[in-house]
N, C-alpha and C positions, 0 to 999 in steps of 0.2 A: 754261678757262672764265673769262670776264671778270667782275670785280667790278662793282658798280653804277655806279662812276665810271671804269671802265676800258674800253679797247679791246684786242682780242687777235686775233692770227693763230693760230687753233687748229690748222690743218693747211695745209701748202703742198706741192703736188705737181706734177710734170710729167706731161702727158698728150698723147695724140695729138690732132691738130687736131679740135676739136669733141667729143673723147672725155670720158667721165665717170669714168674710173678711172685710177689711178696707172699710168704706163707704166714698165716696167723697161728697155725698149729703145725707141729712137727711130730711125726710118729717116732716113738721110742724104738731103738735098735735099727733105725733106718739111716742111711747116709744122707747128708744134706749139703747144701752149698751156701756160701755167702757171696753176694755180688756187689761190687763197688762200681758205680758208674762214674768214671773219672773224666776230667777235662784238663788239658794243658794248653795254655795260651800260645798263640802263633810264634811270638818271639822266643819264649823259653823252649818251645818245641823245635825251633830252628837249630838248637844246639843240644837237644836232649839225647843222651846216650843210654840211660837206664832209668827204670823206676822200680820201687820196692813197696809192696803193700803188706803190712802186718795186721792180721785179723785175729781178734780174740772173741770167742763166744763164752759168755759168762752165764752160768746157771745162777740167777739171782736168788733162788730159793735155797740152794745148798752151798753156794760159793765156789763150786767147781769151775775151773777155767781151762779152756782148750785154745791153743794158739797155732796158727798156720802162717807161713810166709810165702809170698809170691815175688820172686826176683825176675825181672825180664830186661833184656837188652832192647834198646830202641834205635831206630834209624831216624836221624834228624830230618825234619821237614818243616818248611816255613808256613805251615797252616795250623789251624786249631786241631788238636787231637781230642776226639771224644770216643770213648770205648768202654765197654764193660770188662771188668776183670773178675773172673769167677774163681773162687777158692773152694776146693773140695774139703769136706770134713768127714771124719769116720762116723760109723753108726752112733747115733745119739744115746748116751748113757744118762738117763734121767728118770725121775718118778713122775707118774701121771699128775698133771697140774703144775709142774715146775715152770717157772717163768725164765725165759732165755733172752739175752740181748747180745748183739754183736757190736763191737767197736773196732775202729781201725786207725792206723796212722799210715800216711802215704808220703813217699819222698820221690822227687824227680831230680836226677842229676843231669846237669847240662854244662859241661866244661867246668868252669870255676863257680858256676851258679848252682845252688841247690834250693828247692822250695819244698815246703811241707804243707800237708793238710790232714784233716782227720774227719771221721764220720761216726755216726751212731745209728743203729737200726731201731725200728719200733720193736717192741717185745713180741715173742711168740710163745705159745704154751705147748708143753710136751703132752702127748696123748698116746694111748695104747692103740 
């Protein structure tokens, strides 16, 4: 939970393409998503003009890394902002049994104020 002047990634998880739940397994050669459930405190959100999420999925077995960026403009509001940010990834290139993990950095810009957060998913396994 974010403080009033803070931004936070509360949960980060890998999911099937368009899915709404954490995936423990991902199908090889299938697109997938990473979802960050973010929160921006009311004071920071009162001045927030943009946020940027950088998501990296690492194949822990082979060391292959894929990165995607989501930049969005925000309209300031004096309330807590809670929302999921979904980042699309291309078809999974992996071997059966490879272990995958998503990590992210999150930045909120609010006038002269900037706040950062980060997140890490639970691992998922590649399958045929």
